C-alpha positions in Angstrom: -8.2 11.6 13.8 -9.1 13.7 10.8 -6.8 13.5 7.8 -7.6 17.1 7.0 -7.9 16.1 3.3 -11.4 15.5 2.0 -12.1 11.9 1.1 -13.2 12.8 -2.4 -9.6 14.2 -2.9 -7.9 10.9 -2.2 -7.6 7.7 -4.3 -6.3 4.5 -2.5 -4.2 2.2 -4.7 -3.3 -1.4 -3.9 0.0 -2.4 -5.6 -0.4 -5.9 -7.0 1.5 -5.7 -10.2 4.7 -7.5 -9.3 6.1 -10.8 -10.6 6.1 -12.5 -7.2 9.5 -14.0 -7.9 10.3 -14.6 -4.3 7.0 -16.5 -4.0 7.8 -18.7 -7.0 6.4 -16.4 -9.7 2.7 -16.7 -8.5 0.4 -13.7 -8.5 1.1 -12.6 -4.9 -2.1 -10.5 -4.5 -4.2 -13.6 -5.1 -2.5 -15.7 -2.5 -4.7 -16.2 0.5 -4.3 -15.1 4.1 -7.0 -16.3 6.5 -8.9 -17.6 3.4 -9.0 -14.2 1.6 -6.7 -13.0 -1.2 -4.0 -10.6 0.1 -5.1 -7.8 -2.3 -8.6 -8.0 -1.0 -7.4 -7.7 2.6 -5.6 -4.5 1.5 -8.7 -3.1 -0.2 -10.7 -3.8 2.9 -8.3 -2.0 5.2 -8.1 1.0 3.0 -11.9 1.3 3.1 -12.1 0.4 6.8 -9.6 3.1 7.7 -11.8 5.7 6.2 -11.0 9.0 4.6 -10.7 7.7 1.0 -13.1 8.5 -1.7 -12.2 5.7 -4.1 -9.9 2.7 -4.4 -8.3 0.8 -7.2 -5.9 -2.1 -7.8 -2.7 -2.0 -9.9 -2.3 -5.4 -11.4 -0.7 -6.9 -14.5 -2.1 -10.5 -14.5 -5.5 -12.1 -13.8 -7.2 -8.8 -14.4 -10.7 -10.4 -14.5 -10.2 -11.9 -11.1 -9.1 -8.6 -9.6 -12.0 -6.8 -11.3 -14.3 -9.2 -9.5 -13.3 -7.4 -6.3 -15.5 -4.6 -7.5 -13.0 -1.8 -8.0 -11.1 -0.4 -11.1 -8.0 -2.4 -12.1 -5.1 -0.4 -13.6 -2.3 -2.3 -15.4 1.2 -0.8 -15.5 1.8 1.8 -18.2 5.5 0.7 -18.2 6.4 -2.7 -19.7 8.1 -5.7 -18.2 7.0 -5.6 -14.5 8.9 -2.4 -13.8 8.4 -2.4 -10.0 6.5 -0.2 -7.5 7.3 3.0 -9.3 5.4 1.7 -12.3 2.4 1.2 -10.0 2.9 4.8 -8.7 3.0 6.2 -12.2 -0.1 4.2 -13.2 -1.9 5.5 -10.2 -0.9 9.1 -10.7 -1.9 8.8 -14.4 -5.3 7.3 -13.8 -6.5 8.8 -10.6 -8.8 11.9 -10.8 -8.0 13.1 -7.3 -5.3 15.5 -6.0 -3.8 12.8 -3.8 -2.9 9.1 -4.2 -2.3 6.7 -1.3 -0.3 3.6 -2.2 -0.1 0.3 -0.2 1.3 -3.1 -1.3 -0.8 -6.2 -1.6 1.5 -8.3 0.7 1.0 -6.5 4.0 -2.5 -7.4 5.2 -2.2 -5.8 8.6 -1.1 -2.3 7.8 -2.3 0.3 10.3 -5.9 1.5 10.0 -4.7 5.0 10.8 -2.1 5.0 8.0 -3.9 7.8 6.0 -4.6 10.3 8.7 -1.0 10.2 10.0 0.5 10.5 6.6 -1.9 13.3 5.6 -1.2 15.2 8.8 2.5 15.1 8.2 2.2 15.9 4.5 0.2 19.1 5.3 2.2 20.1 8.4 5.5 20.0 6.4 3.9 21.2 3.1 5.5 18.1 1.6 4.9 16.3 -1.8 5.2 12.8 -0.4 4.6 11.4 3.1 6.2 8.0 3.5 5.6 5.6 6.4 8.5 4.2 8.5 8.5 1.4 11.0 10.9 -0.6 13.3 12.4 -3.6 11.6 10.3 -6.7 12.2 11.8 -9.2 14.6 14.3 -6.8 16.1 14.5 -5.4 19.6 12.1 -2.7 20.6 14.6 0.1 20.0 15.4 -1.1 16.5 16.1 1.4 13.8 12.9 2.8 12.2 13.2 2.1 8.5 11.3 3.7 5.6 8.5 1.7 4.0 8.7 3.2 0.5 5.6 1.6 -0.9 3.4 3.1 1.8 3.1 6.7 0.5 0.7 9.5 0.2 1.6 11.5 -2.9 0.4 14.6 -4.5 -0.9 13.8 -8.0 1.1 16.8 -9.4 4.2 14.5 -9.1 3.2 12.6 -12.2 5.4 14.5 -14.6 8.5 14.2 -12.3 7.9 10.5 -12.0 7.3 10.1 -15.8 10.6 11.8 -16.5 12.5 9.7 -13.9 11.2 6.4 -15.2 11.7 7.4 -18.9 15.4 7.8 -17.9 15.4 4.1 -16.9 15.4 4.7 -13.2 13.3 2.3 -11.0 14.3 2.9 -7.3 11.4 4.2 -5.3 13.5 5.6 -2.4 15.9 7.4 -4.8 13.0 9.1 -6.6 11.3 10.1 -3.3 14.6 11.6 -2.2 14.4 14.0 -5.1 11.0 15.3 -3.9 10.0 17.1 -0.7 9.4 14.0 1.3 8.5 13.7 5.0 9.1 10.4 6.8 6.3 9.4 9.2 7.3 6.9 11.9 4.8 4.3 13.1 6.6 3.5 16.3 4.3 4.8 19.0 3.9 2.5 22.1 0.4 1.4 20.9 1.5 0.7 17.3 1.3 -3.0 16.4 4.8 -4.2 15.6 3.3 -6.7 13.1 1.5 -4.0 11.1 4.2 -3.7 8.4 5.1 -7.4 8.2 5.1 -8.2 4.5 4.8 -11.7 3.0 7.3 -11.8 0.2 7.7 -15.6 0.2 5.4 -18.5 0.8 7.2 -19.2 4.1 6.6 -15.6 5.3 3.0 -16.0 4.4 2.8 -19.2 6.5 4.7 -17.4 9.3 2.3 -14.6 9.3 -0.7 -17.0 9.4 0.8 -19.0 12.2 1.5 -15.9 14.3 -1.9 -14.3 13.6 -4.5 -14.2 16.3 -8.0 -13.3 14.9 -9.2 -9.9 16.0 -12.1 -8.1 14.5 -10.2 -4.9 13.9 -7.5 -6.7 11.9 -9.5 -9.4 10.2 -11.0 -9.2 6.7 -14.6 -9.8 7.2 -15.3 -13.4 7.4 -16.7 -12.7 10.9 -18.4 -9.6 9.5 -20.6 -11.3 7.0 -18.6 -12.6 4.0 -16.3 -11.4 1.3 -18.0 -8.2 0.3 -16.4 -4.9 0.1 -18.9 -3.2 2.4 
């Protein structure tokens, strides 16, 4: 499916700037899943999904390690680990493209068709933000579809709005998105993988994901494809 937005107009950003408090304060993006750092999984899926001209990582620790992944690394412009909105603001400030796609570092199986579905909805509704939504993990098949506020396609023109919002001390992603023209995009089609938006916030959740994971070449970061390169 075409995203209808030229790849050179989209920057993909992996959000890895958190404190990882629920994982014991470790740098979550560098914890491994299937032997590969979580943030590197996210980068690979952004690139494998296609339609993105460039990618970057938002991180606040271990910057040299993240830089070794071969993409730009952008620390928060806001101090004190200010949350996902700080990553959004950093991305909107540093990207040179009209659109920014954000994904968290702790969701290594997010859908490969994330971008085209968000882009289609954004343009169809003439919205400023397209936000993914998915059924709650572990619930029945007709579970409520809930927004996934860190999976967003944003217009870069939102930077001034977000800067003003964060300067007022506000930090809630959903509350800021509600002030914009936002379209919610459900990922609940019959063929959508219910595990796609499973995020590993804790060490136990990361182990749970690894235990439930069955290797598949369309989900796996490329150990079976020739190593740890970002090809």
